N, C-alpha and C positions, 0 to 999 in steps of 0.2 A: 272753581265755584260750582260748576254744573255737576261735577262728581260728588262734591259735598251735599248738594241738594238731593241727588239720587239716593245717597246713602241715608240721609235723614228720612226720606220717603219710605225706604225699605224698612228701616227701624220702626217707623210709625205704623206701617201695615202689619209688621210682625207683632208689635205690641197689641194692636187691635185683635189680631187673630187668636191671641192667647190671653185676652183681657177678661174672659169670663171666669169667675171663681166658683169653685165648689168648696165650701167650708163648713165646719161644724165641730162637734165634740164626740169623742168615742168613750162610751161608758159601759160598765157591766150591769148585770141584772139588779144590783143593789144600789145603782146610781153612783158608783165610784168611778172616777176617771181612769181610763186605761192609757198610760203613757207609752210612747214609742211603738204604737200600732202602725202597721204598714197600710197606706192607702195607695192603690196602684191601678192605673188604667192600662190593661195588657195590650190593647190594640194600638195605643199611642206610645207605649213603653214610657209612660210618664208616672211619677209617683212622688209621695212625700211620707213623712212620719208625723204622728201626733206628739205634741210637746208634753212636758211633765204633768200638765193639767188636763191632758186629753184633747186639746184643741189642735186643729189642722187647717191648712188652706192649700188648695191645689188649683193652679191655672189651667184652664181647658179651653179649646176653641169652641165655636158655636156648633151646635148639633147634639145628637144623642150619644151617650157614652155608657159603657159597662164598667163599673168600678168594683174592685175586689178589696175587701178589708181583712187583713190577717194579723193575728197575734198568737204567740205560743200559749197553749192552754185553753184557747177559745175557739169556737166554731168559726170558720171562714164565712163571711157575709158578702153577698153580691147585690149591687144596686144598679138600677138604670136611672140615669139623671139626664136632664136636658138643659142645654145652655143656649141662650140666656133664659133665666127664669128667676122669680123672686123666692122660690122655695128651696134653694140649694144650701141654705144654712140649716143643717140638720143635726139632730141628736141621734147618734147611731148606737144601738145596744147590741153588744156582743154577748152571746150565751156561752157558758162554760162548756168545754169539750167533755162529752160523755165517752168513757172508755169501755170497750167491749170485753177486753181480756183482763183478768186479775193481774196483780203486780208480779207474781211468781207462777210460772206454769212450766213444768218439766215433763218431757215426753217419756213414754214407757222405756225408751232406749237409754234414758238418763241424760240425754243431751238437751239443752235449752233450745227452743225453736229459733231463737235469735241467730244461732250459727248457720242454719240453712238460709236465712234471709241474708246474712252478712256474706256468705260465700258468693251468692249471686251479685250482691252489691260491689264487693271487692273485685270480682271477675269483670264486671262491666265498668269499673271505675276508669280503666285505661281508655275506653271508648269516650266516656263523658269528659275526660281530661283533654282529649284530642278532638272532640267533636266540632269545636269552633276554631277555625284557622285564624280569624281576626275579628275583633270587635272594638267599638268605640262607645263611650258612655260619659255621662256627667255625674259627678259625686258631689253632694252637698254634705259637708261634715260640720257638726256643731259640738263643741265641748265645753264643759263647765267643771271646775275643780277648785280644790282648797287645800292649802298647806295646813295640816292638822297639828304637826309638832316639829320643832327644830331646836337643836342645841344652841345655847346662847352664843357660843363661839362662831356659829354659822349664820346667825340671824342678819348681821349687817351685810354679809356677802350675798345672801339670798334676796334682801331688799333691793339691792342694786339691779337684780334681774326682775324686779316687780313682784317678788313673792314675799308676802307677810302672813304670819299665822292668823288664821280666821278670815282672811280676805278671799272673796270669790274671784275666780279667773274665768274669763269667757273667750272662746275662740270660735270663729266661723271661717270656713274655707269652701270655695267652689273650685273644683278641679275638672278639667276635661282629660279623660284618660283613653289611651289607645293601647291595645294588647295584640301582640302577634306571636304565633308559635315560633320556637318552642317556649320561650319565657321572656319576651321582649316587652317591657312596659315603658310607655312614654307618658309623662304627666305634664300638663300645662295649667298652671294656676291662673284662674280667671279673676278671682278676687280673694282677699284675705283680710280678716279683722281679728285682732287679738289685743288683750290687755297686757300681755307680756311679749318680749321679743323672742324668747326661745321657743322653738317648735319641736324640740327633741322628743316630746312625749306623744306626738301625733301617731295614731295607729293606722296611717294610710297603707302600710305594708300589709296589715291584716285585712284591710278592705279588699286588697287586690289578690290575696292568697287564694288557693284552691285547696279544699279539703280532700281532693281526689288523689293527692300525693304528698309525700313528705317534703317539708320545707325547713331549711336551716337546722337540720338535725332533729327536728321535732317529728315524731312518728304519727302519721295520720291514721285514724281508725279505718280508713278505706285504703290505706297504702299496702304495698306488697308484703310488708312484715307485720300486718295488723294482728294476725292470729298468734304470732309469737310474742307480742307485746301486750295484748289486751284480752280480757275475758268479756263476754257479751251476755246480756240478759234481756229477754223480751219483757219490757215493763208493761206495755199495753198496746192496743190497737184501736183505731177509730176511722171513721169516714170523714173526709174533708172534700166537699164538692163531689166530684165523681171518682175520687181516689180513695183506696184503702191505704192507711198510713200506719207504719209500725214504729213505735217508740222504743229505741234500743238503748239500754244502759251500757255505757262504756267504762270498763274498770281496768286500770293498769295492773299488769301482772307483778310489777315491782315498782319501787319508789325510784323517782328520777325526774330531772328537769325536762326530759324529752317526751313526756307523755301527757296527753289530755285525759280529763275525766269529765263525766257528765252524760249527756244524752245526744244521740243523733236520730233523725226521723227519716225513714226510708219509704219511698212510694212502692207499693206492691205492683208487681208486673213490670214496671219501669226500672226498678232497683236503683234509682237515683236519689239524691238528697232532696227532701222537702223542707227541712230546717235543721238547725243545730243549736245546742245549748251546752257549751263546753267551758271548762276551766283549765288554765294552764299556770302552773306554779314555776316560777324562775327564782334565781338567786336573789335578785333585788326587787322583783315586783311579782304581783299576781294579776293575771288577766282573766276576766270572764267575758266570753264572746257569745253572742246570739246572732244567728243569721236566719232570714226568712227568704226562701226561694219562690220564684214565680215564672210562668211561661213568658218568654220575651220574643219567641218565634214559635212556629207550629210544632217544632220538635226540641226546642232548647229551653231549659230552665236555668236561670241564673239568680244569684243572691241580689235582692232588690233593697234590702234593708239590713243594717248591722247596728248593734249597740254593744258598747264595750264598758266594763267597769275595770279601772286600773288602780291598783294600790301599790305605791312605791314605798319600800322600807330600806333605808340605807344610811349608815353613819348617824343614827339617831333621828333621821328625818323621816316623817310619815306624810305622804302626799296622796290624796284621793282625787280621781278624775273620772268623769263620765263622758263618753263620746256617743253620738248618734249619727249615723250616716245613711242617707237615702240615695239610691242609685237609679237613674232614669235615662231616657233618650238612648236606649240600647240600639246599636246597629250591628248586626252579626253577619259574619260570612262563614258558611259552613266549610269544613275541611274537605277540599275537593279530592283528596287521596282516599277518602273513606266512602264506603257504600251505605249511605244513610237510608236508602229505601229498604234495604234488608232489615235494619234495626227498627225502622219506623213500622214495618209490617208486624214484626214480632211484638213490639210494644202496643200497637193497636189491638192485636188479639188479646194481649194481657189485660188491657183496659176494659175490653168488652167482657172478659171473664170476671173481672173485679165488679163491674156494674151488675152482671148477672147474679153474682154472689150477694151483692148488697140488696138487690130486689128480693131475693129469696129470704135473706135474713130479716128484712123489714116486714115481709108478709107473714113470716113465722111469728115474729114479735107481736104483730097485730092480732093474729089468731089466738095466741096465748092470752093476751089482754082480754079479748072478747070472751073466751071460755072462763077465765078466772072471775069475771064480773057477773056471770050467770048465777042466778040463785039456785037452780036445780040442774045438776048435770046428769045426763043419761050415762049408762055404763060405757057406751061407745064413745061419747064425748070425753069421759074420764080417761079412757085408754088413749085417746088422741092427745089429750092435754099432757099426759105423762110422757108420751112419745116425743111431743114437740119440746117439752122442757129438757128432756134427756138429750135431744139433738142440739138444742141451744147451748146447754152446758158443755157438751163435748166440743 
């Protein structure tokens, strides 16, 4: 009886400590909702994603918190909020990302600049693959799907499994996950709710995969055979918070079920993943996966949100499913066999250089704007403007 009373008190205190909610809606500059955006508190390693209508809710303890909102194609936004307060139901506007470099840019040598970036990223992928010796996290996975088409002869069999053409299927899953090197994954299902019994379509294996190496015969764009299997193009570059990000187009060199296509985003200087937007074609299904990474430790970036579009086509059956996963409560243990200080110092220097380059770029852009807005330019100012524009274009 005493133990039960203590347990109830602990649960009650825990509920109070995280009872303050930060909620709202994520929209773009045209007032359209942004579904599946990532809302993450890096200090607490807690996060969530917006639903299909852009709404979200995140439980936070009392105090002041830095919140980061990310979505592919939009500028990352940082907010400072205080709990408790009555003003935490917010409408948050994300601005579209402005790209610095045109879609195609080839160097005088004839080689796309993407290859220089990818050589560094592939070289450092082994470090990032082994950077963390062990971690735990909680995964919230929500899926919704629909049977689009089925042959008459299979309809009754599918109905027994809860599948009917046109009917929506909903699945929710909370899982505590523990990972240990080299590749040991332990999953503990906390709760599950589904309108069907079968869980065969769950993409949990893709939530836990790492793009830093090949898995199940599928060649990663960052794997050791990446240059033999893929061509790369620098699609664009942009600044996200304090980081210069390169958007790299991934193009398979030949057809096959073992290759991704799409885009990966690499952080300048650090040469690790910022996000990914990839497609994988298999014999019976097509998978589109998007990942957004965020710092979960002073030197560790990990994927904090995933969303998947799955289309199954087999034996005349067409089934479409959408999964969204948010990952939080990360607890990481760095690999004690590696010298992280050496990498940390190198990456810090790279970040400082990136910040310096960003400041120079922004100052030059400001000066160009000022000169072009002047009604009368002197010869000296005209030469200066020409020089700035040339430098900016180069």
